[in-house]
C-alpha positions as CSV (number, residue, x, y, z in Angstrom):
1,M,-1.8,20.6,1.0
2,K,-0.9,16.8,2.3
3,R,-1.2,15.8,5.6
4,I,0.4,13.0,7.1
5,F,-0.4,11.2,10.4
6,L,2.5,10.1,12.3
7,L,2.9,7.8,15.0
8,E,6.2,7.4,16.4
9,D,6.9,6.9,20.3
10,D,10.5,7.6,20.1
11,T,9.9,11.8,20.5
12,A,13.3,12.1,19.1
13,L,13.2,11.0,16.1
14,G,9.4,11.5,15.9
15,Q,10.6,15.4,15.8
16,G,13.1,14.7,13.6
17,I,11.2,12.7,10.9
18,R,8.4,15.8,11.2
19,F,11.3,18.3,10.6
20,A,12.9,16.2,7.6
21,L,8.7,16.0,6.0
22,E,7.3,19.3,6.4
23,N,7.4,22.0,4.0
24,D,4.9,24.4,2.2
25,G,3.2,21.5,1.0
26,I,3.1,19.0,3.9
27,R,2.2,19.0,7.4
28,V,2.3,16.2,9.5
29,E,0.7,15.3,12.9
30,L,2.6,13.4,15.1
31,C,1.4,11.4,18.2
32,A,3.4,9.2,20.0
33,T,0.7,6.1,21.5
34,L,-2.0,3.7,20.1
35,S,-4.3,5.0,22.3
36,Q,-3.7,8.7,21.0
37,A,-4.0,7.2,17.2
38,Q,-7.2,5.9,17.8
39,S,-9.3,8.8,18.8
40,I,-7.2,11.1,16.1
41,L,-7.9,9.2,12.9
42,P,-11.4,8.4,13.4
43,G,-13.1,10.9,10.8
44,A,-9.7,12.7,10.6
45,D,-8.7,13.0,6.5
46,F,-5.1,12.2,5.6
47,D,-3.1,11.7,2.8
48,L,-0.5,9.1,4.5
49,L,-0.2,7.3,7.8
50,I,3.7,6.5,9.1
51,L,2.9,4.0,11.6
52,D,5.6,2.8,14.2
53,V,4.4,-1.0,14.7
54,N,6.4,-1.2,18.3
55,L,4.3,1.1,20.7
56,P,4.3,1.5,24.4
57,D,0.5,0.5,24.6
58,G,0.0,-1.7,21.3
59,S,1.1,-2.3,18.1
60,G,1.3,-0.4,15.1
61,L,-0.3,-3.6,12.9
62,D,-3.5,-4.0,14.8
63,L,-3.9,0.4,14.0
64,L,-3.2,-0.9,10.6
65,R,-6.1,-3.6,10.6
66,D,-8.8,-1.1,12.0
67,V,-7.7,1.4,9.0
68,R,-8.4,-1.0,6.6
69,R,-11.4,-2.7,8.3
70,C,-12.8,0.8,7.8
71,H,-12.4,0.3,4.1
72,S,-10.0,3.3,4.0
73,S,-7.4,3.0,1.1
74,V,-5.2,5.8,2.5
75,P,-1.7,4.7,1.6
76,V,0.0,3.6,4.8
77,I,4.1,3.1,5.4
78,L,5.0,1.0,8.4
79,L,8.4,2.1,10.4
80,T,9.8,-1.2,12.6
81,V,12.8,-2.5,13.5
82,N,11.7,-5.8,13.0
83,D,13.8,-6.6,9.5
84,L,13.1,-10.3,9.3
85,E,10.9,-11.5,6.2
86,T,8.0,-12.5,7.8
87,D,7.6,-9.8,9.9
88,I,7.8,-7.6,6.5
89,V,4.9,-10.2,4.8
90,V,2.9,-9.7,7.8
91,G,2.6,-5.8,7.4
92,L,2.2,-5.7,3.5
93,E,-0.5,-8.8,3.7
94,S,-2.1,-6.5,6.8
95,G,-2.5,-4.0,4.1
96,A,0.6,-1.6,4.5
97,D,1.6,-0.1,1.2
98,D,5.7,0.1,2.1
99,Y,7.9,-1.2,4.9
100,I,10.9,0.7,6.5
101,T,13.1,-0.8,8.8
102,K,15.0,1.1,11.4
103,P,17.3,2.5,11.1
104,F,16.6,4.1,8.1
105,S,18.0,7.3,5.6
106,L,15.5,10.5,6.4
107,A,16.4,11.0,2.6
108,V,15.2,7.5,1.9
109,L,12.0,7.8,3.9
110,R,10.8,11.2,2.4
111,A,11.5,10.1,-1.8
112,R,9.3,6.8,-0.4
113,V,6.6,9.3,1.2
114,N,7.0,11.4,-2.0
115,A,6.5,8.3,-4.0
116,Q,3.1,7.6,-2.0
117,L,1.9,11.1,-2.3
118,R,2.1,11.0,-5.6
119,R,0.2,7.7,-6.5
120,G,-2.8,9.2,-3.7
121,A,-4.6,10.2,-6.3
122,P,-7.6,7.9,-7.7
123,A,-6.5,6.6,-11.1
124,Q,-8.6,7.9,-13.7
125,A,-9.9,5.4,-15.9
126,G,-14.1,4.0,-16.5
127,A,-15.3,0.8,-15.6
128,V,-13.8,-2.1,-17.0
129,E,-16.2,-5.1,-17.7
130,L,-14.4,-8.7,-17.8
131,E,-15.6,-12.0,-17.5
132,E,-17.4,-12.2,-14.0
133,F,-15.6,-8.6,-12.9
134,S,-16.3,-5.1,-13.0
135,F,-13.3,-2.4,-12.0
136,D,-14.0,1.0,-11.9
137,F,-10.6,2.6,-11.2
138,E,-12.0,6.6,-11.4
139,W,-14.7,5.6,-8.4
140,M,-12.5,3.1,-7.0
141,E,-15.1,0.3,-7.0
142,F,-14.2,-3.2,-7.9
143,R,-16.6,-6.0,-7.9
144,K,-16.6,-9.8,-8.5
145,N,-20.2,-11.0,-9.7
146,G,-21.7,-7.9,-8.3
147,R,-20.4,-8.6,-4.8
148,L,-17.9,-5.5,-3.9
149,I,-13.9,-5.9,-3.4
150,E,-12.0,-3.9,-1.2
151,L,-8.5,-2.9,-2.7
152,S,-5.8,-1.1,-1.4
153,K,-4.2,1.6,-3.2
154,T,-1.0,-0.6,-4.6
155,E,-3.6,-3.6,-5.2
156,Q,-5.4,-1.3,-7.1
157,R,-2.3,-0.1,-9.0
158,L,-1.2,-3.2,-9.5
159,L,-4.6,-4.3,-11.0
160,R,-5.0,-1.4,-13.4
161,V,-1.7,-2.0,-15.2
162,L,-2.4,-5.5,-15.4
163,V,-5.8,-4.6,-16.7
164,E,-4.7,-2.7,-19.3
165,N,-2.6,-4.5,-20.3
166,R,-4.4,-7.7,-20.6
167,G,-2.9,-10.5,-22.6
168,R,0.5,-9.3,-22.5
169,V,3.3,-10.6,-20.5
170,L,4.6,-7.5,-18.0
171,S,8.1,-8.2,-16.6
172,R,8.7,-8.1,-12.5
173,E,10.7,-4.6,-13.4
174,T,8.4,-3.1,-15.4
175,L,5.6,-4.2,-12.8
176,L,7.9,-2.5,-10.0
177,E,8.4,0.6,-11.8
178,R,4.7,1.2,-13.1
179,V,3.2,0.0,-9.3
180,W,6.0,2.0,-7.4
181,P,7.0,4.9,-9.9
182,G,10.0,7.0,-8.4
183,G,10.4,4.6,-5.5
184,A,11.1,1.2,-7.1
185,E,14.4,1.3,-6.1
186,Y,13.7,1.1,-2.2
187,V,10.9,-1.1,-2.4
188,E,11.4,-4.8,0.0
189,E,12.4,-7.4,-2.8
190,N,9.3,-9.4,-2.1
191,A,6.8,-6.6,-2.1
192,L,5.7,-7.5,-6.0
193,S,5.3,-11.1,-5.1
194,V,2.9,-10.2,-1.8
195,T,0.8,-7.5,-3.7
196,V,0.5,-10.5,-6.4
197,K,-0.5,-12.7,-3.6
198,R,-3.1,-11.0,-1.3
199,L,-5.1,-9.6,-5.4
200,R,-5.4,-13.3,-6.2
201,D,-6.6,-14.2,-2.4
202,K,-9.3,-11.3,-3.5
203,L,-10.0,-11.9,-7.1
204,E,-10.0,-15.9,-7.7
205,D,-11.8,-18.5,-6.8
206,T,-9.0,-20.8,-5.8
207,P,-5.6,-18.3,-5.6
208,S,-3.2,-21.3,-5.7
209,R,-4.4,-22.0,-9.4
210,P,-5.5,-18.5,-10.7
211,L,-7.4,-18.3,-13.8
212,F,-6.9,-14.2,-14.3
213,L,-3.4,-13.1,-12.4
214,K,-1.1,-15.6,-13.9
215,T,2.7,-16.0,-13.1
216,V,5.3,-16.5,-16.2
217,Y,7.6,-18.2,-14.6
218,G,11.2,-16.5,-15.1
219,I,9.5,-13.2,-16.5
220,G,6.8,-11.8,-14.6
221,Y,2.7,-11.8,-14.8
222,T,0.0,-11.5,-16.8
223,W,-3.7,-10.9,-16.6
224,A,-5.1,-13.8,-19.0
225,V,-7.3,-13.2,-22.0
226,N,-10.1,-16.1,-21.7
């Protein structure tokens, strides 16, 4: 049984989303305020969080940042009326795995929720030692020079695809399909670029001049073999 936590202050919309998502394999817990969410989430075990950004008593972004500060890599989808590119970038850089702007189709929401749930299981692979890095995808432990690095689920998936294909150039289209399987057509256009930037910020000494996660202009990205 998959458990989804839904934070939405619009009662009718929240109930509609719960009705659309719940089935024999999914249960949705709904709350309407940031304070309620902050009392429910600590210690709770959910497979996916769906967070409204604009709430009567605060912002879902603050809750998202709190979740990531607790080193949780649970997938998070943001819901908001804010559709400016800067708003989307802020949401993704705060640790969201996906971002849906209102109004939206419930069919689209279901597809993106199912895509996140399919990707919820940790990758099954042993530790990979590369230069100063150690990447253990089974235990979700990622280190640079022995220092633990926290990565979101999306960052982990992108890193795994690049590392398993190191030395090869992967097109943006290939990465979108591999990192967002089953939901690539619903992903915001700049989601890949934002995720690459977040990975570089965490892994590279000088993110503006990356040594490992390199851009191949006009094609895509590669994990360079030195």
